[in-house]
N, CA, C and O atoms as a Tinker XYZ file with bonds, in Angstrom:
   468  protein
     1  N    -78.204000   -9.940000  -27.271000    73     2
     2  CA   -79.196000   -9.499000  -28.229000    64     1     3
     3  C    -78.940000   -8.019000  -28.537000    63     2     4     5
     4  O    -78.857000   -7.211000  -27.612000    81     3
     5  N    -78.817000   -7.657000  -29.789000    73     3     6
     6  CA   -78.582000   -6.256000  -30.148000    64     5     7
     7  C    -79.759000   -5.375000  -29.720000    63     6     8     9
     8  O    -80.921000   -5.749000  -29.884000    81     7
     9  N    -79.442000   -4.205000  -29.170000    73     7    10
    10  CA   -80.485000   -3.290000  -28.725000    64     9    11
    11  C    -79.949000   -1.861000  -28.628000    63    10    12    13
    12  O    -78.743000   -1.630000  -28.540000    81    11
    13  N    -80.880000   -0.922000  -28.647000    73    11    14
    14  CA   -80.565000    0.489000  -28.442000    64    13    15
    15  C    -81.637000    1.036000  -27.513000    63    14    16    17
    16  O    -82.829000    0.846000  -27.752000    81    15
    17  N    -81.215000    1.711000  -26.461000    73    15    18
    18  CA   -82.151000    2.366000  -25.553000    64    17    19
    19  C    -82.117000    3.859000  -25.852000    63    18    20    21
    20  O    -81.049000    4.459000  -25.973000    81    19
    21  N    -83.300000    4.446000  -25.970000    73    19    22
    22  CA   -83.430000    5.893000  -26.115000    64    21    23
    23  C    -83.891000    6.434000  -24.769000    63    22    24    25
    24  O    -84.941000    6.036000  -24.264000    81    23
    25  N    -83.110000    7.340000  -24.188000    73    23    26
    26  CA   -83.457000    7.938000  -22.897000    64    25    27
    27  C    -84.350000    9.147000  -23.132000    63    26    28    29
    28  O    -83.886000   10.192000  -23.588000    81    27
    29  N    -85.626000    9.000000  -22.820000    73    27    30
    30  CA   -86.609000   10.051000  -23.019000    64    29    31
    31  C    -87.890000    9.447000  -23.559000    63    30    32    33
    32  O    -87.934000    8.262000  -23.891000    81    31
    33  N    -88.923000   10.254000  -23.645000    73    31    34
    34  CA   -90.228000    9.769000  -24.050000    64    33    35
    35  C    -90.429000    9.886000  -25.553000    63    34    36    37
    36  O    -90.326000   10.976000  -26.116000    81    35
    37  N    -90.715000    8.765000  -26.199000    73    35    38
    38  CA   -91.045000    8.737000  -27.625000    64    37    39
    39  C    -92.570000    8.680000  -27.733000    63    38    40    41
    40  O    -93.213000    7.866000  -27.070000    81    39
    41  N    -93.134000    9.529000  -28.556000    73    39    42
    42  CA   -94.571000    9.519000  -28.806000    64    41    43
    43  C    -94.857000    8.437000  -29.853000    63    42    44    45
    44  O    -94.746000    8.676000  -31.055000    81    43
    45  N    -95.222000    7.253000  -29.378000    73    43    46
    46  CA   -95.431000    6.112000  -30.261000    64    45    47
    47  C    -96.540000    6.331000  -31.267000    63    46    48    49
    48  O    -96.429000    5.912000  -32.419000    81    47
    49  N    -97.602000    6.981000  -30.846000    73    47    50
    50  CA   -98.725000    7.260000  -31.747000    64    49    51
    51  C    -98.273000    8.169000  -32.890000    63    50    52    53
    52  O    -98.603000    7.933000  -34.053000    81    51
    53  N    -97.527000    9.196000  -32.550000    73    51    54
    54  CA   -97.010000   10.124000  -33.569000    64    53    55
    55  C    -96.063000    9.408000  -34.530000    63    54    56    57
    56  O    -96.134000    9.606000  -35.743000    81    55
    57  N    -95.175000    8.573000  -33.981000    73    55    58
    58  CA   -94.237000    7.830000  -34.816000    64    57    59
    59  C    -95.004000    6.903000  -35.762000    63    58    60    61
    60  O    -94.693000    6.819000  -36.951000    81    59
    61  N    -95.998000    6.216000  -35.227000    73    59    62
    62  CA   -96.817000    5.302000  -36.021000    64    61    63
    63  C    -97.516000    6.048000  -37.158000    63    62    64    65
    64  O    -97.482000    5.605000  -38.306000    81    63
    65  N    -98.137000    7.157000  -36.846000    73    63    66
    66  CA   -98.904000    7.922000  -37.834000    64    65    67
    67  C    -98.026000    8.519000  -38.929000    63    66    68    69
    68  O    -98.458000    8.629000  -40.077000    81    67
    69  N    -96.815000    8.899000  -38.591000    73    67    70
    70  CA   -95.947000    9.576000  -39.570000    64    69    71
    71  C    -94.960000    8.639000  -40.260000    63    70    72    73
    72  O    -94.201000    9.075000  -41.125000    81    71
    73  N    -94.959000    7.369000  -39.892000    73    71    74
    74  CA   -93.970000    6.416000  -40.407000    64    73    75
    75  C    -94.091000    6.245000  -41.918000    63    74    76    77
    76  O    -95.180000    6.038000  -42.453000    81    75
    77  N    -92.965000    6.335000  -42.581000    73    75    78
    78  CA   -92.861000    6.042000  -44.006000    64    77    79
    79  C    -91.822000    4.950000  -44.181000    63    78    80    81
    80  O    -90.792000    4.965000  -43.506000    81    79
    81  N    -92.070000    4.007000  -45.070000    73    79    82
    82  CA   -91.083000    2.958000  -45.293000    64    81    83
    83  C    -89.781000    3.574000  -45.799000    63    82    84    85
    84  O    -89.779000    4.626000  -46.439000    81    83
    85  N    -88.684000    2.900000  -45.499000    73    83    86
    86  CA   -87.361000    3.398000  -45.890000    64    85    87
    87  C    -86.637000    2.341000  -46.706000    63    86    88    89
    88  O    -86.974000    1.158000  -46.663000    81    87
    89  N    -85.646000    2.789000  -47.442000    73    87    90
    90  CA   -84.787000    1.864000  -48.175000    64    89    91
    91  C    -83.408000    2.489000  -48.282000    63    90    92    93
    92  O    -83.270000    3.646000  -48.679000    81    91
    93  N    -82.400000    1.727000  -47.929000    73    91    94
    94  CA   -81.007000    2.152000  -48.080000    64    93    95
    95  C    -80.279000    1.102000  -48.895000    63    94    96    97
    96  O    -80.369000   -0.095000  -48.623000    81    95
    97  N    -79.555000    1.573000  -49.900000    73    95    98
    98  CA   -78.771000    0.668000  -50.744000    64    97    99
    99  C    -77.309000    1.080000  -50.689000    63    98   100   101
   100  O    -76.970000    2.262000  -50.726000    81    99
   101  N    -76.470000    0.086000  -50.601000    73    99   102
   102  CA   -75.033000    0.299000  -50.766000    64   101   103
   103  C    -74.508000   -0.962000  -51.447000    63   102   104   105
   104  O    -75.265000   -1.904000  -51.680000    81   103
   105  N    -73.248000   -0.979000  -51.757000    73   103   106
   106  CA   -72.699000   -2.120000  -52.482000    64   105   107
   107  C    -72.909000   -3.413000  -51.703000    63   106   108   109
   108  O    -72.412000   -3.564000  -50.587000    81   107
   109  N    -73.654000   -4.349000  -52.304000    73   107   110
   110  CA   -73.879000   -5.657000  -51.696000    64   109   111
   111  C    -74.902000   -5.662000  -50.575000    63   110   112   113
   112  O    -74.999000   -6.647000  -49.842000    81   111
   113  N    -75.680000   -4.574000  -50.418000    73   111   114
   114  CA   -76.583000   -4.497000  -49.274000    64   113   115
   115  C    -77.830000   -3.677000  -49.622000    63   114   116   117
   116  O    -77.734000   -2.589000  -50.190000    81   115
   117  N    -78.987000   -4.213000  -49.275000    73   115   118
   118  CA   -80.252000   -3.480000  -49.375000    64   117   119
   119  C    -80.948000   -3.639000  -48.027000    63   118   120   121
   120  O    -81.158000   -4.754000  -47.550000    81   119
   121  N    -81.299000   -2.513000  -47.425000    73   119   122
   122  CA   -81.973000   -2.510000  -46.126000    64   121   123
   123  C    -83.296000   -1.773000  -46.266000    63   122   124   125
   124  O    -83.333000   -0.650000  -46.768000    81   123
   125  N    -84.385000   -2.401000  -45.823000    73   123   126
   126  CA   -85.711000   -1.801000  -45.991000    64   125   127
   127  C    -86.530000   -1.930000  -44.714000    63   126   128   129
   128  O    -86.431000   -2.919000  -43.989000    81   127
   129  N    -87.336000   -0.915000  -44.459000    73   127   130
   130  CA   -88.442000   -1.054000  -43.522000    64   129   131
   131  C    -89.699000   -1.007000  -44.368000    63   130   132   133
   132  O    -89.745000   -0.333000  -45.397000    81   131
   133  N    -90.714000   -1.725000  -43.929000    73   131   134
   134  CA   -91.951000   -1.746000  -44.706000    64   133   135
   135  C    -93.109000   -1.271000  -43.850000    63   134   136   137
   136  O    -93.278000   -0.065000  -43.669000    81   135
   137  N    -93.892000   -2.162000  -43.329000    73   135   138
   138  CA   -95.073000   -1.785000  -42.558000    64   137   139
   139  C    -94.738000   -1.595000  -41.089000    63   138   140   141
   140  O    -93.703000   -2.046000  -40.598000    81   139
   141  N    -95.648000   -0.912000  -40.403000    73   139   142
   142  CA   -95.521000   -0.698000  -38.967000    64   141   143
   143  C    -96.841000   -1.083000  -38.313000    63   142   144   145
   144  O    -97.913000   -0.901000  -38.891000    81   143
   145  N    -96.749000   -1.613000  -37.109000    73   143   146
   146  CA   -97.926000   -2.034000  -36.353000    64   145   147
   147  C    -97.793000   -1.476000  -34.937000    63   146   148   149
   148  O    -96.690000   -1.329000  -34.412000    81   147
   149  N    -98.935000   -1.172000  -34.337000    73   147   150
   150  CA   -98.914000   -0.641000  -32.970000    64   149   151
   151  C    -99.844000   -1.487000  -32.112000    63   150   152   153
   152  O   -100.900000   -1.922000  -32.570000    81   151
   153  N    -99.447000   -1.715000  -30.876000    73   151   154
   154  CA  -100.266000   -2.522000  -29.968000    64   153   155
   155  C   -101.484000   -1.723000  -29.505000    63   154   156   157
   156  O   -101.511000   -0.496000  -29.609000    81   155
   157  N   -102.460000   -2.414000  -29.009000    73   155   158
   158  CA  -103.692000   -1.753000  -28.547000    64   157   159
   159  C   -103.426000   -0.737000  -27.453000    63   158   160   161
   160  O   -104.053000    0.322000  -27.409000    81   159
   161  N   -102.487000   -1.065000  -26.568000    73   159   162
   162  CA  -102.202000   -0.132000  -25.471000    64   161   163
   163  C   -101.229000    0.976000  -25.873000    63   162   164   165
   164  O   -100.877000    1.833000  -25.063000    81   163
   165  N   -100.796000    0.946000  -27.151000    73   163   166
   166  CA   -99.915000    1.985000  -27.720000    64   165   167
   167  C    -98.535000    2.032000  -27.064000    63   166   168   169
   168  O    -97.864000    3.063000  -27.095000    81   167
   169  N    -98.114000    0.908000  -26.469000    73   167   170
   170  CA   -96.821000    0.867000  -25.794000    64   169   171
   171  C    -95.792000    0.005000  -26.509000    63   170   172   173
   172  O    -94.675000   -0.166000  -26.022000    81   171
   173  N    -96.168000   -0.542000  -27.671000    73   171   174
   174  CA   -95.215000   -1.326000  -28.443000    64   173   175
   175  C    -95.477000   -1.135000  -29.934000    63   174   176   177
   176  O    -96.619000   -1.145000  -30.396000    81   175
   177  N    -94.380000   -0.959000  -30.671000    73   175   178
   178  CA   -94.433000   -0.865000  -32.120000    64   177   179
   179  C    -93.663000   -2.041000  -32.700000    63   178   180   181
   180  O    -92.648000   -2.461000  -32.143000    81   179
   181  N    -94.146000   -2.573000  -33.821000    73   179   182
   182  CA   -93.402000   -3.571000  -34.581000    64   181   183
   183  C    -93.214000   -3.011000  -35.978000    63   182   184   185
   184  O    -94.172000   -2.591000  -36.627000    81   183
   185  N    -91.973000   -3.008000  -36.434000    73   183   186
   186  CA   -91.636000   -2.506000  -37.767000    64   185   187
   187  C    -91.108000   -3.684000  -38.581000    63   186   188   189
   188  O    -90.139000   -4.336000  -38.194000    81   187
   189  N    -91.757000   -3.945000  -39.710000    73   187   190
   190  CA   -91.335000   -5.025000  -40.589000    64   189   191
   191  C    -90.064000   -4.602000  -41.309000    63   190   192   193
   192  O    -90.009000   -3.508000  -41.871000    81   191
   193  N    -89.048000   -5.447000  -41.301000    73   191   194
   194  CA   -87.751000   -5.102000  -41.895000    64   193   195
   195  C    -87.233000   -6.241000  -42.763000    63   194   196   197
   196  O    -87.548000   -7.411000  -42.549000    81   195
   197  N    -86.429000   -5.858000  -43.748000    73   195   198
   198  CA   -85.764000   -6.817000  -44.626000    64   197   199
   199  C    -84.313000   -6.366000  -44.791000    63   198   200   201
   200  O    -84.044000   -5.198000  -45.073000    81   199
   201  N    -83.396000   -7.294000  -44.615000    73   199   202
   202  CA   -81.971000   -7.032000  -44.847000    64   201   203
   203  C    -81.476000   -8.034000  -45.877000    63   202   204   205
   204  O    -81.564000   -9.246000  -45.681000    81   203
   205  N    -80.955000   -7.507000  -46.977000    73   203   206
   206  CA   -80.396000   -8.364000  -48.031000    64   205   207
   207  C    -78.912000   -8.025000  -48.127000    63   206   208   209
   208  O    -78.534000   -6.898000  -48.446000    81   207
   209  N    -78.083000   -9.025000  -47.843000    73   207   210
   210  CA   -76.633000   -8.829000  -47.836000    64   209   211
   211  C    -75.973000  -10.046000  -48.469000    63   210   212   213
   212  O    -75.771000  -11.061000  -47.803000    81   211
   213  N    -75.647000   -9.950000  -49.713000    73   211   214
   214  CA   -74.937000  -11.041000  -50.384000    64   213   215
   215  C    -75.523000  -12.417000  -50.093000    63   214   216   217
   216  O    -74.781000  -13.366000  -49.842000    81   215
   217  N    -76.826000  -12.531000  -50.126000    73   215   218
   218  CA   -77.470000  -13.813000  -49.874000    64   217   219
   219  C    -78.967000  -13.638000  -49.861000    63   218   220   221
   220  O    -79.485000  -12.610000  -50.298000    81   219
   221  N    -79.667000  -14.645000  -49.356000    73   219   222
   222  CA   -81.129000  -14.540000  -49.330000    64   221   223
   223  C    -81.582000  -13.451000  -48.355000    63   222   224   225
   224  O    -80.882000  -13.146000  -47.389000    81   223
   225  N    -82.745000  -12.871000  -48.612000    73   223   226
   226  CA   -83.251000  -11.823000  -47.719000    64   225   227
   227  C    -83.564000  -12.368000  -46.335000    63   226   228   229
   228  O    -84.037000  -13.495000  -46.185000    81   227
   229  N    -83.290000  -11.550000  -45.328000    73   227   230
   230  CA   -83.690000  -11.861000  -43.955000    64   229   231
   231  C    -84.868000  -10.956000  -43.615000    63   230   232   233
   232  O    -84.749000   -9.731000  -43.629000    81   231
   233  N    -85.993000  -11.569000  -43.313000    73   231   234
   234  CA   -87.191000  -10.819000  -42.928000    64   233   235
   235  C    -87.373000  -10.969000  -41.423000    63   234   236   237
   236  O    -87.305000  -12.072000  -40.880000    81   235
   237  N    -87.604000   -9.844000  -40.763000    73   235   238
   238  CA   -87.751000   -9.858000  -39.310000    64   237   239
   239  C    -88.520000   -8.621000  -38.870000    63   238   240   241
   240  O    -88.802000   -7.734000  -39.676000    81   239
   241  N    -88.855000   -8.569000  -37.586000    73   239   242
   242  CA   -89.512000   -7.402000  -37.017000    64   241   243
   243  C    -88.588000   -6.725000  -36.026000    63   242   244   245
   244  O    -87.847000   -7.374000  -35.288000    81   243
   245  N    -88.650000   -5.413000  -36.027000    73   243   246
   246  CA   -87.969000   -4.597000  -35.024000    64   245   247
   247  C    -89.032000   -4.176000  -34.027000    63   246   248   249
   248  O    -90.096000   -3.687000  -34.407000    81   247
   249  N    -88.741000   -4.368000  -32.758000    73   247   250
   250  CA   -89.682000   -4.031000  -31.696000    64   249   251
   251  C    -89.213000   -2.776000  -30.983000    63   250   252   253
   252  O    -88.045000   -2.668000  -30.609000    81   251
   253  N    -90.119000   -1.830000  -30.794000    73   251   254
   254  CA   -89.845000   -0.647000  -29.978000    64   253   255
   255  C    -90.790000   -0.704000  -28.787000    63   254   256   257
   256  O    -92.003000   -0.560000  -28.940000    81   255
   257  N    -90.229000   -0.916000  -27.599000    73   255   258
   258  CA   -91.020000   -0.960000  -26.368000    64   257   259
   259  C    -90.987000    0.424000  -25.740000    63   258   260   261
   260  O    -89.925000    0.919000  -25.362000    81   259
   261  N    -92.154000    1.043000  -25.633000    73   259   262
   262  CA   -92.259000    2.421000  -25.165000    64   261   263
   263  C    -92.615000    2.439000  -23.686000    63   262   264   265
   264  O    -93.668000    1.947000  -23.280000    81   263
   265  N    -91.727000    3.011000  -22.894000    73   263   266
   266  CA   -91.992000    3.167000  -21.466000    64   265   267
   267  C    -91.984000    4.665000  -21.176000    63   266   268   269
   268  O    -91.718000    5.460000  -22.077000    81   267
   269  N    -92.263000    5.056000  -19.963000    73   267   270
   270  CA   -92.393000    6.476000  -19.627000    64   269   271
   271  C    -91.192000    7.312000  -20.038000    63   270   272   273
   272  O    -91.349000    8.325000  -20.719000    81   271
   273  N    -90.026000    6.913000  -19.643000    73   271   274
   274  CA   -88.822000    7.706000  -19.926000    64   273   275
   275  C    -87.778000    6.942000  -20.709000    63   274   276   277
   276  O    -86.603000    7.308000  -20.708000    81   275
   277  N    -88.203000    5.874000  -21.381000    73   275   278
   278  CA   -87.227000    5.061000  -22.093000    64   277   279
   279  C    -87.914000    4.257000  -23.177000    63   278   280   281
   280  O    -89.024000    3.760000  -22.988000    81   279
   281  N    -87.248000    4.132000  -24.312000    73   279   282
   282  CA   -87.723000    3.282000  -25.397000    64   281   283
   283  C    -86.593000    2.334000  -25.758000    63   282   284   285
   284  O    -85.459000    2.765000  -25.969000    81   283
   285  N    -86.896000    1.058000  -25.828000    73   283   286
   286  CA   -85.899000    0.068000  -26.209000    64   285   287
   287  C    -86.217000   -0.449000  -27.609000    63   286   288   289
   288  O    -87.327000   -0.907000  -27.878000    81   287
   289  N    -85.228000   -0.368000  -28.492000    73   287   290
   290  CA   -85.346000   -0.836000  -29.864000    64   289   291
   291  C    -84.509000   -2.108000  -29.974000    63   290   292   293
   292  O    -83.313000   -2.100000  -29.683000    81   291
   293  N    -85.147000   -3.204000  -30.397000    73   291   294
   294  CA   -84.451000   -4.491000  -30.490000    64   293   295
   295  C    -85.133000   -5.366000  -31.525000    63   294   296   297
   296  O    -86.163000   -4.986000  -32.082000    81   295
   297  N    -84.578000   -6.509000  -31.779000    73   295   298
   298  CA   -85.202000   -7.486000  -32.672000    64   297   299
   299  C    -86.338000   -8.136000  -31.899000    63   298   300   301
   300  O    -86.165000   -8.566000  -30.759000    81   299
   301  N    -87.500000   -8.202000  -32.532000    73   299   302
   302  CA   -88.641000   -8.855000  -31.900000    64   301   303
   303  C    -88.276000  -10.317000  -31.643000    63   302   304   305
   304  O    -87.825000  -11.010000  -32.555000    81   303
   305  N    -88.469000  -10.795000  -30.400000    73   303   306
   306  CA   -88.056000  -12.157000  -30.060000    64   305   307
   307  C    -88.736000  -13.260000  -30.883000    63   306   308   309
   308  O    -88.215000  -14.373000  -30.960000    81   307
   309  N    -89.879000  -12.972000  -31.494000    73   307   310
   310  CA   -90.558000  -13.966000  -32.314000    64   309   311
   311  C    -89.894000  -14.191000  -33.661000    63   310   312   313
   312  O    -90.249000  -15.121000  -34.385000    81   311
   313  N    -88.932000  -13.343000  -34.001000    73   311   314
   314  CA   -88.148000  -13.526000  -35.228000    64   313   315
   315  C    -86.694000  -13.677000  -34.812000    63   314   316   317
   316  O    -86.278000  -13.129000  -33.791000    81   315
   317  N    -85.939000  -14.399000  -35.579000    73   315   318
   318  CA   -84.556000  -14.661000  -35.166000    64   317   319
   319  C    -83.615000  -14.609000  -36.369000    63   318   320   321
   320  O    -83.098000  -15.640000  -36.800000    81   319
   321  N    -83.390000  -13.400000  -36.914000    73   319   322
   322  CA   -82.452000  -13.327000  -38.037000    64   321   323
   323  C    -81.016000  -13.504000  -37.547000    63   322   324   325
   324  O    -80.720000  -13.338000  -36.364000    81   323
   325  N    -80.146000  -13.840000  -38.473000    73   323   326
   326  CA   -78.715000  -13.840000  -38.168000    64   325   327
   327  C    -78.343000  -12.387000  -37.901000    63   326   328   329
   328  O    -78.720000  -11.503000  -38.670000    81   327
   329  N    -77.618000  -12.134000  -36.834000    73   327   330
   330  CA   -77.307000  -10.758000  -36.424000    64   329   331
   331  C    -76.140000  -10.203000  -37.248000    63   330   332   333
   332  O    -75.035000  -10.002000  -36.742000    81   331
   333  N    -76.420000   -9.965000  -38.523000    73   331   334
   334  CA   -75.416000   -9.426000  -39.441000    64   333   335
   335  C    -75.293000   -7.912000  -39.246000    63   334   336   337
   336  O    -76.069000   -7.304000  -38.509000    81   335
   337  N    -74.321000   -7.326000  -39.910000    73   335   338
   338  CA   -74.169000   -5.878000  -39.880000    64   337   339
   339  C    -75.407000   -5.167000  -40.387000    63   338   340   341
   340  O    -75.798000   -4.142000  -39.830000    81   339
   341  N    -76.033000   -5.694000  -41.436000    73   339   342
   342  CA   -77.232000   -5.073000  -41.987000    64   341   343
   343  C    -78.404000   -5.107000  -41.021000    63   342   344   345
   344  O    -79.148000   -4.132000  -40.916000    81   343
   345  N    -78.576000   -6.213000  -40.318000    73   343   346
   346  CA   -79.647000   -6.329000  -39.330000    64   345   347
   347  C    -79.417000   -5.314000  -38.204000    63   346   348   349
   348  O    -80.356000   -4.658000  -37.753000    81   347
   349  N    -78.192000   -5.193000  -37.765000    73   347   350
   350  CA   -77.869000   -4.231000  -36.707000    64   349   351
   351  C    -78.057000   -2.791000  -37.189000    63   350   352   353
   352  O    -78.513000   -1.935000  -36.432000    81   351
   353  N    -77.707000   -2.529000  -38.443000    73   351   354
   354  CA   -77.929000   -1.190000  -39.012000    64   353   355
   355  C    -79.399000   -0.849000  -39.027000    63   354   356   357
   356  O    -79.769000    0.303000  -38.800000    81   355
   357  N    -80.257000   -1.841000  -39.292000    73   355   358
   358  CA   -81.695000   -1.595000  -39.315000    64   357   359
   359  C    -82.194000   -1.106000  -37.960000    63   358   360   361
   360  O    -83.034000   -0.208000  -37.898000    81   359
   361  N    -81.687000   -1.684000  -36.880000    73   359   362
   362  CA   -82.061000   -1.215000  -35.543000    64   361   363
   363  C    -81.636000    0.238000  -35.352000    63   362   364   365
   364  O    -82.386000    1.049000  -34.810000    81   363
   365  N    -80.428000    0.553000  -35.803000    73   363   366
   366  CA   -79.923000    1.923000  -35.676000    64   365   367
   367  C    -80.741000    2.900000  -36.522000    63   366   368   369
   368  O    -80.964000    4.038000  -36.109000    81   367
   369  N    -81.185000    2.465000  -37.695000    73   367   370
   370  CA   -82.002000    3.321000  -38.566000    64   369   371
   371  C    -83.317000    3.663000  -37.866000    63   370   372   373
   372  O    -83.728000    4.823000  -37.854000    81   371
   373  N    -83.977000    2.659000  -37.285000    73   371   374
   374  CA   -85.240000    2.908000  -36.596000    64   373   375
   375  C    -85.024000    3.813000  -35.381000    63   374   376   377
   376  O    -85.811000    4.731000  -35.153000    81   375
   377  N    -83.978000    3.569000  -34.607000    73   375   378
   378  CA   -83.695000    4.428000  -33.450000    64   377   379
   379  C    -83.453000    5.867000  -33.896000    63   378   380   381
   380  O    -83.908000    6.804000  -33.240000    81   379
   381  N    -82.741000    6.046000  -35.004000    73   379   382
   382  CA   -82.482000    7.392000  -35.505000    64   381   383
   383  C    -83.764000    8.068000  -35.970000    63   382   384   385
   384  O    -83.941000    9.264000  -35.738000    81   383
   385  N    -84.661000    7.334000  -36.619000    73   383   386
   386  CA   -85.944000    7.907000  -37.035000    64   385   387
   387  C    -86.718000    8.417000  -35.822000    63   386   388   389
   388  O    -87.336000    9.480000  -35.881000    81   387
   389  N    -86.686000    7.670000  -34.732000    73   387   390
   390  CA   -87.363000    8.101000  -33.503000    64   389   391
   391  C    -86.687000    9.331000  -32.922000    63   390   392   393
   392  O    -87.343000   10.280000  -32.492000    81   391
   393  N    -85.382000    9.296000  -32.919000    73   391   394
   394  CA   -84.621000   10.422000  -32.368000    64   393   395
   395  C    -84.799000   11.678000  -33.218000    63   394   396   397
   396  O    -84.809000   12.787000  -32.682000    81   395
   397  N    -84.939000   11.521000  -34.532000    73   395   398
   398  CA   -85.169000   12.673000  -35.404000    64   397   399
   399  C    -86.476000   13.379000  -35.042000    63   398   400   401
   400  O    -86.568000   14.601000  -35.158000    81   399
   401  N    -87.488000   12.623000  -34.606000    73   399   402
   402  CA   -88.753000   13.228000  -34.180000    64   401   403
   403  C    -88.655000   13.863000  -32.798000    63   402   404   405
   404  O    -89.438000   14.749000  -32.456000    81   403
   405  N    -87.696000   13.408000  -32.015000    73   403   406
   406  CA   -87.528000   13.884000  -30.640000    64   405   407
   407  C    -86.055000   14.210000  -30.403000    63   406   408   409
   408  O    -85.359000   13.436000  -29.745000    81   407
   409  N    -85.561000   15.337000  -30.923000    73   407   410
   410  CA   -84.126000   15.640000  -30.811000    64   409   411
   411  C    -83.629000   15.807000  -29.376000    63   410   412   413
   412  O    -82.422000   15.792000  -29.131000    81   411
   413  N    -84.547000   15.965000  -28.437000    73   411   414
   414  CA   -84.146000   16.105000  -27.030000    64   413   415
   415  C    -83.763000   14.764000  -26.411000    63   414   416   417
   416  O    -83.209000   14.722000  -25.312000    81   415
   417  N    -84.055000   13.675000  -27.107000    73   415   418
   418  CA   -83.761000   12.336000  -26.603000    64   417   419
   419  C    -82.311000   11.970000  -26.932000    63   418   420   421
   420  O    -81.797000   12.293000  -28.003000    81   419
   421  N    -81.675000   11.295000  -25.994000    73   419   422
   422  CA   -80.297000   10.831000  -26.185000    64   421   423
   423  C    -80.266000    9.314000  -26.303000    63   422   424   425
   424  O    -81.162000    8.619000  -25.823000    81   423
   425  N    -79.214000    8.814000  -26.953000    73   423   426
   426  CA   -78.983000    7.377000  -26.952000    64   425   427
   427  C    -78.508000    6.983000  -25.567000    63   426   428   429
   428  O    -77.658000    7.651000  -24.979000    81   427
   429  N    -79.056000    5.905000  -25.052000    73   427   430
   430  CA   -78.643000    5.381000  -23.758000    64   429   431
   431  C    -77.826000    4.117000  -23.953000    63   430   432   433
   432  O    -76.959000    4.046000  -24.824000    81   431
   433  N    -78.114000    3.130000  -23.135000    73   431   434
   434  CA   -77.381000    1.870000  -23.191000    64   433   435
   435  C    -77.585000    1.194000  -24.547000    63   434   436   437
   436  O    -78.702000    1.115000  -25.060000    81   435
   437  N    -76.497000    0.718000  -25.103000    73   435   438
   438  CA   -76.577000    0.012000  -26.377000    64   437   439
   439  C    -75.338000   -0.853000  -26.572000    63   438   440   441
   440  O    -74.279000   -0.578000  -26.007000    81   439
   441  N    -75.480000   -1.883000  -27.364000    73   439   442
   442  CA   -74.310000   -2.650000  -27.792000    64   441   443
   443  C    -74.113000   -2.479000  -29.300000    63   442   444   445
   444  O    -73.508000   -3.321000  -29.964000    81   443
   445  N    -74.645000   -1.357000  -29.829000    73   443   446
   446  CA   -74.546000   -1.080000  -31.266000    64   445   447
   447  C    -73.980000    0.311000  -31.550000    63   446   448   449
   448  O    -74.339000    0.919000  -32.559000    81   447
   449  N    -73.121000    0.819000  -30.703000    73   447   450
   450  CA   -72.577000    2.175000  -30.868000    64   449   451
   451  C    -71.991000    2.417000  -32.243000    63   450   452   453
   452  O    -72.149000    3.504000  -32.799000    81   451
   453  N    -71.320000    1.428000  -32.800000    73   451   454
   454  CA   -70.658000    1.606000  -34.097000    64   453   455
   455  C    -71.661000    1.783000  -35.235000    63   454   456   457
   456  O    -71.271000    2.194000  -36.327000    81   455
   457  N    -72.942000    1.484000  -35.011000    73   455   458
   458  CA   -73.944000    1.610000  -36.055000    64   457   459
   459  C    -74.778000    2.893000  -35.928000    63   458   460   461
   460  O    -75.551000    3.222000  -36.828000    81   459
   461  N    -74.622000    3.606000  -34.824000    73   459   462
   462  CA   -75.388000    4.830000  -34.606000    64   461   463
   463  C    -74.800000    5.979000  -35.407000    63   462   464   465
   464  O    -73.583000    6.092000  -35.550000    81   463
   465  N    -75.681000    6.834000  -35.932000    73   463   466
   466  CA   -75.235000    7.980000  -36.728000    64   465   467
   467  C    -75.472000    9.262000  -35.976000    63   466   468
   468  O    -75.161000   10.341000  -36.482000    81   467
């Protein structure tokens, strides 16, 4: 399962409050984030995502599990898109947005190194 771990503390409430939808277009590809949801205990975020790559749109959720010193960004298990390059890029985009808010955080374990910027 594609995932990115951020080593360090992400302020989920701050990320939720400041989140703006994104859209990236390139030849044959449209990648979007739309809405964001936060759990009652403020330890999990779900980001609605769409990846369109030379075919029908794939709609799925990206899950960010917030722990004390680590945040894991992955595809929410309740959705099961085909793990295309665009879907993997979406995970990297969300991880980068979190890292942009917390520049002291480093990328940890991941199987998506080629998608990180």
